N, C-alpha and C positions, 0 to 999 in steps of 0.2 A: 803456951800451947802444949798439948800433949799429943803423942803419936796415936794415929787411928782416927776413927770417925767421931769419937766423943771429944770434939775440939771446941773450946770456947772461942767465940768470935772476937778477934782483935784486929786492929789495923796496923800493920807493921810500918806503914808510912806516916803514922801520926807521930812524927819525930822531926824536930827542926833540922838536924844535921842531914838526915836522910832525904828530907823533902828538898832542901837546898841543893843537895848533890844531884838528885834526879831532875831538878828543874833545868840543869845544864846539859842534859842528854840531847843529842841531835839525832837525825835520821841517817846515821852512817853505820858502817860495819854490819854486824848481825841485825841490828835494828832496821837497817836499810831494807832488808828482805821482808820485814813485817809490813812496811808501808809502800814498797815499790809498786805493787799491783793493785792497791786499793782504789786509786782513781778509776781504773778500767772496770774493776769489779762493781764499784758503787754506781758508775754510769750505766752498767748493764742491767742492774737489778732494781734501781730506784727511779722514781719520777717525783718531781716536786723538790723543794729546797729547804724544808724544815728538818733539822737534825738534832738529835740528843746524843751527847757524849757521856755515857754512863761510866762512872769511875774515872773522871777526867784528870785526876791528880793535879799537876801544876799546869794543865791546859795544853800540853803538847798536841794531843789528838784533836782537841777543840780548835786550835789555831790551824791545824792541818785541814780540817773540814771547811773552815772559813776560806782558805785559799782555793778550795774547789767550788766556792760560791754558795755554800750552805749557811743559812741562818741557824747558828748552833748555840745550844744551851749546854753548859758543862755542869755536871753534878758529881759530888763526892762526899763521903762521910768524914773526910779529914779536914778539920778547920785550918790546919797548917798548909795543906796543899792548896786549898781554895784561896787562902790569903796570898800565896805566891802567884797563883794563876791570875788573880785580879791585879797584882802589881805588874806582871808581865804583859797583861792585856787589859788595860783600864776600860776600853770600849766594849769588851766582851761581857757576856752574861754567865755568871757562875753562882751556883747555890750550894751551900752545905746542907746535906739532908741527913736525917737519921736513917739507920739501916733499913732499907726496903720501903721507906716512906716517900711515895711519889704523889702525895695528895696535892701538892702545889702545881702539878703538871696536868694539863688537860688531856683527857682520854682521846685516843684515835687522832692525834694531832701531829705525829712525827712521821715523815716519809722515810726516814732513816734513823735507826739507833745503832750507834757504834759502841762496842765494849772492847777496848784494847787492853788486854792483859788483866783486866779486873777480876775475872773468874779464876785466875791463878791463885788468888788469895782468899777465896770464899770457901769455907769449910762445909762439908757434908753435902751429899747429893740432894737431901731434902731442902736445904737452904737454897741451893742453886735452882732447883725446880720452882720453889716459891718466888724467887726473884724473876726468873724468866716468865712465869705466869703473869706477874705484875707488869713487867716490861711489855709483854705482848698487848696489854690493854692500851698502851700508849701509841701503838703503831697504827697508821692509816690502813684501810682495807688492803691496799696493794703495796704497803710499805715493807721494808726489809730490816731485819735485825742482823747485824754482822758481828759475830763473836770471834775476835782475834785472841788466840791463846797460845801458850807454850806447848809445843808437841811433847809427848812423853819422853822422847829421845833427848830433849835439851838437858835433862837432868843426869844423863849418863855419858855425855861426851864433852869434848872441849870445843870452844868456839872463839871467834875473833873478839867477841865482847864479853864472854862469860867463861867461868871455870867451875867445874864440879869435882875435880880430881881428889879433893880432900874429903869427899863425902861418898865413899863406896857403898854405904848403906842405901843410897838412892837406887841402886840396881835391884833391890828387893822390894821396892815400894809398890803398894797396891792402892787402889782408889781410896782416898780419905787420909792416906798417910802424909806426913810432912816430908818434904824434900827440900834440900838446901842448895843454893846457888849463889855465886859471887859475881857481881858485875864489875869487870876490871876496867871499864871505861870511865869510872867516877872515882873521886877521892875517898869516898866512904866504902871501905873494903869489908865491912861487916856482911856476913852472909844473910841472904833473904830467905825466910821460911815460906815456901809455897805449898799448896795442897795438890797432891798428885791425883789425876783422874785419867783413866784410859779412854781411848776413842770410843770403845764400845759403851762405856758408861755415859759418856757425853751423849751418845745417840739415845740412850734410855732417858736421860734427863730431858732432852728436847721432846721426846714423845710424850712423857708425862706432863710436860708443860704445854702440851697442845701446839707444839711447833713442829715444822717439818724442814729437813735439810734440803735446800734447793741445790746447793753446790758446796763442795769442800775443796779447798786449795791448800797445797803444800809447797810453798815457794822455795825454789833452790837458786843458788848463785850460778851464774853462767861461767865464771872464771875470768870474765873480761872487765869486771868491776875494779876500781882502784884500791882494793883492800887485800890484805893478806889473809885469805880464808884458811880455816882449819878443817872443818868438816862440812861447811855450808854448801859445797858443790855436790855433795853426795847424800847428805841427810838434811831434811827440812827441820829447822829449829822451831818453826811456827806452823800453826794450823789456822786457817781462816774458814769459818763456817758462815754460809749465807742462809738465813732462816726466814721463813714466813709462817704466819698463823695458819693452822689447819682450818679448812673450810668444810 
């Protein structure tokens, strides 16, 4: 990958060591805040029980949706991630797809599409727009697309689950630039290259993809959780967008 918008697509998780490490992540510490409010949010904005987990990785979010009663299909471009997802959840439905190829999925058939952290790793606004447009064709008329992403601030602060102190260049990042972050909850301490995008530019992406923001959430810790927070009580590490198709 190179800095800036002229970034060739690659999947940083198509790596056996990294995939195995991420498969052991649980819903604790900073990740707890990403998922804590999702059951309430999903119940508020969706009806029906057919769900798609876009960029399912090793199936953590897919299994999460299953616990909420959703019939969930997980899709990902990483063969290694899908292999592990099937091992962890033999009864689940997981498919490896080519980038942006949703041809095996029926149109207007999902009441909920969840994308958890996937768009952190997708370069260029144009590619994001194209993927959101294609995903929107899979949603039922009253369905919702929930995009859970890293807040821009996650790359410039310290967290219970992440560190960015070794990457001061993150402070100058603009939309399309590579930003680096290390997950300290796993054995694989290699930095992950994410793609920075501002909230303003996310709003532009959604508009151009004919989606509208119904609600935006910025979950904070209360301080009562059983974790040693760093910045989580004052700065939201995650942003949760609830989206619908424009009518």
